[in-house]
N, C-alpha and C positions, 0 to 999 in steps of 0.2 A: 193796469187794475190796482185798486185801491186794496187796503187793507181793513182799516178802521171807517165806519160809513156813518155821518148824522143828515139822515134820515127827517126830512121834514116837509110841512106845507103848509102853503103862505097864498091868503087871498088876496086876490084882484078885483076888483069891480068889473064886471061885465067880462069876465075869463071865467072866475071859479075859483077852484081849488086847485093849485097847482103842484107839482111835487119838486120837489131842490135835493140835490146831495150836497151840501155846503162844503166837505170835507175834500170829496175828489173834485170840487170846482178852482177849491183853495191848490189845494197839492199840485196840478196838472195845470191852472190857466184856462180848462175846460168850462167855459162860462154855459158853455151849451144846454150843461147837465141841469141846468136852473130852471129847466120847463121841457128835456129831451128825455123826463124818465116815465117809464110803464111804471103805472099806480098798482102792478101786482107782484112787487118784492112781497120776500117772506123775510120777518126780522127770525134769524132764530133767538135770539135773548136780548133785553134792555139793560142798561146801566153796566157798571163794572164792580169790582171786589164783590163777587158773587159766592156766596155761602150758600153750600147746599143743605138739603134734610135728608138724611144726619148731618152734620159737618163731615168735611174734609179734612184728614190731620192737617193735610200738608198746606193747611191754608187756603185763603180764600184765593177764586181765580180771577183775573184780570176780566177774563171774558167766559161766555159759556157758547162754542159754536162747533164744537163734538163731542163723541162722547167721552167720558172722563171714569177714571178706577185706579184705586189706589193699590200697592202693596207693601204690606210694612211701613206704613206711613207716608208715602212717597207716591208718587203720579205713577202712573204703569201705562203705557201706550197702547192705543186700543183704536181698531181699524173699522173704519164706518164707507157705508159703501150707501149711495142715494139713488134712486129711484124713482121712476114717477109712468102710472098708467092713464093714457086719455083715454077722457070717457067721450064718447060718443052725443 
């Protein structure tokens, strides 16, 4: 499983827009990831060096993929639980 992703779409005439994850394909040499991805993935955040509002005292975060909390100006661990409900 990859850590970071570089999700993109590219266009090929006659095929249309195709999804790609260049970071995983490069890291693991799995070239099938250039057209075998599902188009319904979820992006938790975009960019890097995330500055929240109000700004976190501990400095910018490399990425934002989970809840974030601070105590006395330092990052404080926060648990998370992700779930879904199927809609008929």
